[in-house]
N, C-alpha and C positions, 0 to 999 in steps of 0.2 A: 047234752056232758062235753065236755074235750076228750082227742079222740086219746091221750095220754091218760086219763080217767079214764075211758074204756075200758083200755085196752088193761090200763095195772085190777082194778076190777076182774074182767077177764079172769086174767093169769089165778091173780088171788083162788076165782068160783074155784075154779077148777081143779089149782094145784092142793086146795083141803077137800073138793069130792074124791083127788085122787090120795090125799092121804086117808084120808079116811076108806080108803076100799083097799088100799096096802101101802100100812105105811113102812114097810121095808124098801120097798122098791115104789120110790114118790117119783121119780123120773117117769119109769117105764109104766107108771101107772096114767102120768098125767099127757103121756106120748098115745095112749089109744085112751085116751080122752079127747085128744087134739085128731085121733086121727079119726074117733068119730063127728066127729064137732064137723070134719072137712066132707067128710063121704051122706053128710046129713039125712044120720041115724043119731043125733042127738044136737035140739038149738042151740046157738050161736053163731061168728059172727066167723063163718072159712077163712077167711083172708086173715086174720088174727091168727085163725087157731093158724093156719102153714107156714106166718110167722115162725110163734113160737118153734113149733116143729124145725124151724129150720136151723135157729141157737141153738136150739136143747139140739141135735144130733152131730148141728159144727164143732162143737162137745164133749159130748160124753163120751165120754172114756171107751166103754162096754161097745165094741164095735159090731153083739151079734142081733141089741139095738135100734142100730142102723140099717144091718139086715136086715131090721122086720117091719119098719116101719116104712127106711124108701121108695117103699117104690108104692106107695099110700101119694106121697110127693108127689114125685114122680108122675106121677098117672092128672097128678092135682093141677099141678104148674110144674112142665119139664125145667125154667130158670132155676125154678127155686131150687131142685131138685138136684141140678147143676150144683147152685152153688155152697151144697152138704159137701158134696166131692170136692171142690176145689177149696174149698179150708180146711177142709180135714186131711189134705192134702199139704198143705202149706204148713201147718204142724206139724207134722210128719208121723200121722196120726195112720197113715193110709198109704200104702201101694198102686202106684199109677194101673198096672195090673191087674191089681183088682179093684181096682173101681171101672178100669172098662169092661172088666169079664159085666161085672154091677151093669154097671151104662149099657151095655150092648143091645138089652132089650131096648131101650127108648133114646133113638138115633137124632134126637134131639137137645138134651141136654150129655149127648156123649160130644156132637159134633161143644158144645158147649167148652165142659170140662177139658177136651184137645188141644180145641183154641188157645184158650188160659194158657194150659201147659206147653206147646209150639210158637204161639206168637206171643204171649204178652209177657210168659218166662224166661221165652227163650230155651227150650232147653231141649239140649241135642241129642233126639234119642230119632232113630230113622222108626224104627217102628210104629214110634204114637204121630211122628212128620208121616209118613205112609198110611199107616191109620186114616189121618184127618183125610190124607182127598183123598180116597179111595170113600170113604162120604159121602166131602164131595163131587165127585165122581159120580157117583147112586145121585145122590139129588140133581144134579143139573143134566142127569137120563129121565130120571125120570118129569123134572122137568120139561124137559123136550118132547117128552110124550107127549107129554096132556100139551103141547101147544107153546110155550111160557119162555120167559125173557132169564131166569128164574142165572142162567151161565154166566149174563154176564155182572148177574149183581154180585155173585161171587165174587168176578173176580176184580170187581172194582172193592169189594170192603177189604181181599185181601191185597189188593195191590195202596188201601189207605192203612191197612192194620200196616203193611211193610214202613211205610215210610213213617206213620209214625210214631213208632219203636226203630226206627237202626236207627 
């Protein structure tokens, strides 16, 4: 079966279940089912469930659903979770302070979010830039304690990003 057909069947199946369980809250019920799939409490393709969750959370109007279901995404895949917050911020549905507060428990996702705002979108915010620099320094200090060369990786990545976006 083609991947798009599998994805379509997966989505239809879970939306039908969600509709049957909570006809007035289809999005919420679908997110709950996808969370169960991601966490292994229900059979299904966890990767596809994460993608569906990301799409739904990036565009849902109800911010309480994002707060309720984003933890599952961030724990399973910080990069995918960060993309939800990046998309919501780009659409104006989420303030940077609120996103940073939520993502504080997920340093990898917070780093991706701040890199998008500061390095890619050139947002002129001392607070966001300082927070990103602090995350880099924390990661460099941890790397040095473990004997790694992550400091060099950070400097090289930062330099290549600066050249690419200047």
